[in-house]
N, C-alpha and C positions, 0 to 999 in steps of 0.2 A: 343693880350692879353698875358701876361707873362705865365699865367697858361696853356693856350692852347698851347703856344709855347713849354713849358716844356714837355707836353705830346707828342707833335709831335716829338721832338728830342728824347725822351725816346723810342717812338715806332720805329723810324728809327734805333736806336741802336739794339733793339730787333729783328727787321726784318732782319737786316744784320747778326746777330748771328745765324739766322735760315734760311739762304738763300737757303739751300737745300730743304726746305719745299715747296710743291706746294701751300699750303694754310697756311700762317704764323699765329701764335697765340701770344697773349700778355701774358707776365709774370703776375702772380697774386701776386707776392711778391714785396714789395716796395723797391726802391733804398734808398740811404742814405737820411734820413729825412731832410726836408728843415727847415731853421730857422723859428721860430714862426712868425716873422714879415712877411715873405713871405706867411706863412699859412693863415694869416688874409687876405692878398690880394687874395689868391686862393679861399677862401670862398666867398668873394665879387664877384669875377669874375665868379665863378660857378653859383651863384644866378642870375647874370645878363645875363648868357648865354641863348640865345633864345631857344636852344635845350632842356634846362632844363624846361623852361616855357612851351614848347609844351606838355610835359607830363601831366601837370595839365589841359591841354585842350583836354585830351584823345587821344593824339597821342601815338602810340606804342613805347616804349623805344627802341632805337637802340644801337648798339655797343658803339657809342660815348657817349651816355647817361650813360650807365653803367660804362664806363671807366673813365669818368670825376669824377663820385661819388666814384668809387673804389679807384682811386688814391688819392682823397681828404681824404677818410677814412684812408687809410694806413698812410698818413702823420699825420693826426689828432691823430692817436693812438700812434705815436712815438714822438710827439712834445708837450710840455706843454706850454700853453699860459701864459704869464705874466699877472699880475693884470691890467696893462695899456692896453694890447692887448685885454684882455677879456672885459674891459670897452668899448673899441673901437667897438668891435663886437656887444655888447649889444646896444650901441647907433645906430649902423648901422641897426640892425634888428627892432628897435623900431621906425625908421623914417617912418612916414606915407606916404611920397612921394617916398620911395624907391621901388625897384622891389619886395622886400619881401612883401610889402603891397599888391601888385597885386597878388602874389602867395597865400596869405591868402584869398583874395577875391575869387580866382578860387577854392580854397579848400572848401570854404563854398558852392560854387555852386555844386561841386562834391558831397558833403554830402547831399545837398538838392535833387539832382537828383536820388540818390540811396535810398531815404527815404522809398520807397515802397518795398525795398528788404525784403525778408523773407528767413529764413534758408533753406526752401524747394524750393525756386524759385530764381535761379540766372539769370532769364531771363531778368531782368532789365539790360539794356545795360551798364549803368554806373557801376552797381554792378559787371557785368561780366568783364568789363574792369579792375576794381580794383582787382578782384579775379585773373584774368589772369596774372596781373603784380604785384602781391603782393610782389614778391621778390625784385622788384625795390624800392618800398616804404619802405620795411623793411631795405633796404640798407641805405636809407635816415635817417631812425630812428637810425641806428648805428652811422651815422655821428653826429647826434645830441647828442647821448650819449657820443661819444668820445670827443666832444667839450664841453660837459657839458652845452649846450645851445640849446634851441629850435629854431635852425636856419631855418630849412626847415619845412614848415607846412606839417603835415601828415593827409591825409584823414582818415575818420572813417574806420578802418579795423576790428574792434572788432566783427562785426556781420557776417563777412565772415567765411566760414568753416575753422576750425583749421586743421592743418596737422594731428594732433593726431587723430582727429575724422574721417578724411578721411581714415586714415590707418585702423582704426577699421572697417569702412564701407567696405573697400577693402577686409579685411580678412573675413568678414561675407559673402561677395559675393562668395569668393572662397569656403568657407564651404558649401554654398548653392549648388554650382555647383558640389562639391564632392558628396553630397547627390544625386543629379540628376544622375550623372554618375553611382554611386553605384546601384541605382534603376534599371538602364537599364540592368545590369547583370541578374536581376530577371525577368524583364518585357518583355524582348525580347525573344519570345518563341523559336526561331530557334537557339539561342545561346547555345553553348555547355559548356560555362564557367559561373558559377554562382557567381563568385567573382573574384577579381583581383588576389588573390593568386592562384586560379585554372588556370587562364590564364598564369601566370608566370611559373607555374609548367609544363604546357603543352608545352610552347615554349622551355623551357630549355631542355625538354626531346627529342626534335626533332633532335638535333645534338649538337656536341661540339661548333660549331660556333654559333648556336642559344643561347646556354647557355651563351656564352661570350657576346652576344648582351644584354641579360637580365642584366647581371652584369654591363655592360657598362652604361646602362640607369639608374641603381640604384646608382652607385658609382662614375662614372667618366664623368658626364656631367657638363658643365658650361653654364651659361646664360650670354651672353655678348651683350651689346648694342653697335652697331656700330655708331660712330660719326666722323665727319670730325675733322681735327686738330684744327680748330677754336674753338671747344668746350672746349679745354684746358683753354680758357679764361672764357667761360660761366659757366661751371659746378661748379667750386669752389664758384662762386658768386651767381648764380641763381638756381643751381640744374639742374636736367634733365627736360626739358620742351617739351611737345609734340607739334604737328603742330598747335593745336588750339591756343597755346600761341605764338609760333615763327612765325606763318603765312607763313611757308615754309616747304618743305619736299623734300628729294632726291627721294622719291617715289611718290605716287599719293597724290596730295594735294586737299583738299576740304575746301572751305571757310566756316567759322563758320556760323551756321544757324542764320539768322536774324529774321525769323518769324517761327511760328509753321507750316506754310504752305509750307515752303521752307526747306526741311530737307536734310542734306548732306548724301551721300551714306555711309560715315564712321559711322555716328551716327546710321543709319539704320542697318548696318551690326553688329555693336557692341551691339545694342539693342537686336537684334535677338539672338546673340550668348551668351549674358548674361541672356536672358529671362527677361529683364526689359522692361516693356511697353515703347514704343517709346516716348510718351508724358512725361514720368517721366525721361527717360534717357537724353533727349535733354537738360534739364535744370540743369543737374548735373554739378558740378565744373569740369573745365578742368583738375584740379589737381587730381581728382578722376579717370578720364578716362585714358586708358592705354598708357604707353610708350611701344614701340615695340622693341623686342630683338631677339636673335637667340640662340637656343640650339645647342651646339657643343661639341665634345669630348675634354677633357683636354689634356695637353701636354704629359701625361704619356702613352697615347694610341697610339699604332702602328697598331691596328686592322683596324680602319677606319679613313680616312682623312676627315677633315671638308670640307664642300663645300665652294664655293666662290661666290655664288649667292648674298648673303647679303653684299658683299664687297662694293657694290655701295653706301651704306649708310654711308660709312666712313672707313678710314684705322686705326682708333683708336678703341680698344675694351675695354669697361668698364665692368668688370665682377662683377656681383652683389653677395652680401653675401648670404649664404645658407638660413638664416632665412627669408630674404626677398623673395627669390625664393619659398621656401616651403609654406609660408603663403599667398603670394599675387600674385602668378603667375599661368597662364594657358598657354596652347599651342594649336597649330593647325598644321596639316600636310600641309605645304605650306602657302603662304600668305593668310590671312583670308578675305581680303576686298571683292574680287569678290565672293568667295564661301559663305561669310556671308550674301550676298544679296538674296540667295536662300530662298524660303519659308521653314520653319521648319516643319518636319513631325512627330517629336517625335518618330522616329524609330531607329536611330543609335546613336552611341557614339559621332559622329561629329556634332550633332545638336547643341552643345554648345561648348564654349571654354572649353577644357579639362583641369582640374586642374593638377598641377604639380605632385600631389600624384600618378596620373595614367600615368606617363611618360613611363612606360614599354610598353604601348600600341603603342609607336613609332616603336617597333620592327615589327609591322604589315606592316610597310611601308619600312623597310630596306631590300630591295631585290637586291641591287646592291653591290656585294662584293667589299670591299676596299674603299667605299665612304659612308660618313654619310650624306645622302640626301634622301628625301622621293621619293618613286615611287609607283607603283600599290600595293594596300593593299592585304594582304593574311591572313592566320591563321583563316579563317572562321569568321572574325568579321563582324557584321552587320554595314556596313558603306555606306554612300551615296558616293560611290567611284567616280561617275561621277563628283561630286562637286569638287574634288581635281585633276582633270586631267589638269587643267590650273593653272597658277599662278607661282610665284617665287619658285624655288625648294629648300627650306630650311625649317627647323622646326621653325616656328615663335613662339615667346613667348610674351605674353601680361602681363605686370606688372602694376597692378592697385595701385593707391594711390601715394602720393608725394614721390619723389626720389631725393636724393642729394648725395654729395660726401661721406657722412658718411655711406652710404649704399653700398659702393664699396669695394671689397676685393682685386681686382687685376686690373692692367692696362696693356694691350698689345699694342704695337705699331708695325704697319706693314710698316711704311715708315720712318718718321723723329723721331729720339730720342728726349725725352724731353729736353728742355733747363735746365740750372742749377736751376733756380727758381722753375720751375714746378716739376723737379725731387725732389728737397728738400721738396716741399709741399707734394707730394705723400708719401715720406718716413716719413714725420711727422705724416701722417694719418695711418701709418702702412699698406700701400697699396703695395702689391707685384707688381713689375714691370718686365714685360717679353718682350724680344726682339723676335718678330714674323716676322722678315723679311725673315726668312726661317723656315721650319717645320722639327722637332718640335721646338717650341719656347724655348728659354733658359733664365734663370734668368739674369736680367740686373742690373749691379751695378754702373751705371753712368759713364762708361768708356768714352763715348763721351760727356756726359752732363757736366762733371766737368773739362774739359780741360781748 
């Protein structure tokens, strides 16, 4: 098919231009728009592509699925259909014997299967499928809008949780955890510090080095999500998706729960550390549940080097905006999955995900000069220190609620520079680009991208 051939040739060009990359990614910016007559053919071929049909049968969208629709969208946004071509498409999508009729039938079946959905229960498997892959169906909606025709049937998405509502829910959770941690200063009888201010004051008084650590945690920490270079394709289109949606992870992967009797360790750990009852946590939208990131010093710091333990999650760092971090983020000393499975005893600060507001408590774990990585706790904090003896040695950050490229303030690359299209996209979003192939990272102005 000409449409698929066009994509194949386009990808071959892009991969060649990034041959140095260990894992190539696709540009998110369209090439020269195709004539509208070809656009009509591309629409027809996309509709008849069996990979598109599979999604309406609840198969998880793949890279190819997203790429076909994204390329079609970019051309549809740049090419205006003539009256005759528009009539041709209308005739095509109204043909009861065409593939589009089959897609409509499958859409009716999807809507029927999710009819028992309620806003507080995403456990209906079809509703869960639609919620997990809402970004894909919204991409189809954009194609329809660009063409001015209802080409692709869209399942009922109206009853699924809205991003804005999930963000409000995430912010409320962090506020609740802030109250929980604040109360521990008062309720833990052995603790010498009755509030965060007293803790900060005590640590700062111990030495000049300790004072610098307090200032570092308050002023010079970044929250960065490590992603492989392939995410340069995914993030601008679908946002940041956790393993419940992607069905993969460079860390520990746990299959999404199928029944209330078969609970994943990840849901169990997150339920305990959020203090949300497990039966209520399981059914929450995957878009509410956290994406995982790392807290690390910014490039202005020469006091402590960032660790490398989290590097296995990807050589690209997507740095989140301050507002997102402050309102929707929590942290733990080390990877939270294993420690989160411990039974909670309501004794220490680490019984919950610690809100970002209390990030200066990280200093209790910074006992290794020159390195920003957690070790044995000090400063007389009441902590379940045995809980954190194992696990990946970095300060893990959990960001709740939907995340997309609009929530990013900086992009660091540790391996392959962005290609021209991706570089220009980042610049158009006012995202700072940093070359972190050496430390400290330095501002990147497209020297290799624009060649």
